[in-house]
C-alpha positions in Angstrom: -0.1 -37.8 -93.7 -3.9 -38.1 -93.1 -6.8 -36.3 -95.7 -10.2 -36.9 -94.0 -13.0 -35.4 -95.2 -16.0 -36.5 -92.8 -19.3 -35.9 -95.2 -21.5 -34.6 -92.4 -19.9 -30.8 -91.8 -18.0 -30.6 -95.7 -14.8 -29.9 -93.4 -11.4 -31.1 -95.2 -8.5 -32.0 -92.4 -5.4 -32.3 -93.8 -2.8 -33.6 -90.5 0.8 -33.7 -90.7 3.5 -34.6 -88.0 3.2 -31.2 -86.8 0.3 -29.8 -87.5 -3.5 -29.8 -89.0 -5.2 -27.9 -91.2 -9.2 -27.7 -91.1 -10.6 -26.0 -93.8 -14.6 -25.5 -94.2 -16.5 -25.9 -97.8 -19.1 -23.7 -98.9 -22.1 -25.5 -98.3 -22.9 -25.8 -102.4 -20.1 -28.0 -102.4 -22.6 -30.7 -102.1 -20.9 -34.7 -100.7 -20.5 -36.5 -103.8 -18.3 -33.7 -104.7 -16.3 -33.7 -101.7 -15.8 -37.5 -102.1 -14.4 -36.7 -105.6 -12.0 -34.6 -104.0 -11.6 -36.7 -101.5 -10.4 -39.4 -103.9 -8.2 -37.0 -105.8 -6.8 -35.9 -102.3 -5.7 -39.7 -101.7 -4.0 -40.0 -104.5 -2.7 -37.4 -103.9 -1.3 -37.7 -100.5 1.2 -40.5 -100.9 3.6 -38.5 -103.0 2.4 -35.0 -101.9 3.1 -32.5 -99.8 0.9 -30.0 -97.8 2.1 -27.1 -99.9 0.8 -29.6 -103.0 -2.7 -30.1 -101.5 -3.0 -26.7 -100.2 -3.0 -25.3 -103.9 -5.3 -28.2 -105.1 -7.5 -27.3 -102.8 -7.0 -23.7 -103.7 -7.9 -24.3 -107.6 -11.2 -26.5 -106.2 -11.9 -23.4 -104.1 -11.4 -20.7 -106.5 -14.0 -22.2 -108.8 -16.8 -22.3 -106.2 -15.9 -19.1 -104.8 -15.9 -17.4 -107.7 -20.0 -18.7 -108.0 -20.4 -17.3 -104.4 -18.9 -13.7 -104.9 -16.3 -14.3 -102.4 -13.0 -14.9 -101.6 -12.9 -15.5 -98.2 -11.6 -18.9 -98.0 -9.5 -18.4 -101.2 -7.5 -15.7 -98.9 -7.0 -18.3 -96.5 -5.3 -20.5 -98.4 -3.0 -18.2 -100.1 -2.4 -16.6 -96.4 -1.2 -20.8 -95.3 1.1 -21.3 -98.0 3.8 -19.3 -96.5 3.1 -21.2 -93.4 3.4 -24.4 -94.6 5.8 -24.0 -97.5 8.6 -23.3 -94.1 8.6 -26.9 -93.6 
């Protein structure tokens, strides 16, 4: 599993053996915050499943999306969870 957060486009990409997941972040999530998330994910990635990472991202997104008054990203994460948990 590879976790990559390119600082230039505020996108999280998670690769597993069979699929790639991309999550775009709200612009108000600054690069330092993304780097902090990246470090946390790196710590998790050696033992975490894609579902655990998605659950962690859901918490992160929830905090910021409450401020943005939108649930679009959060809903996408929730909808994706059953797909990834099958594997």
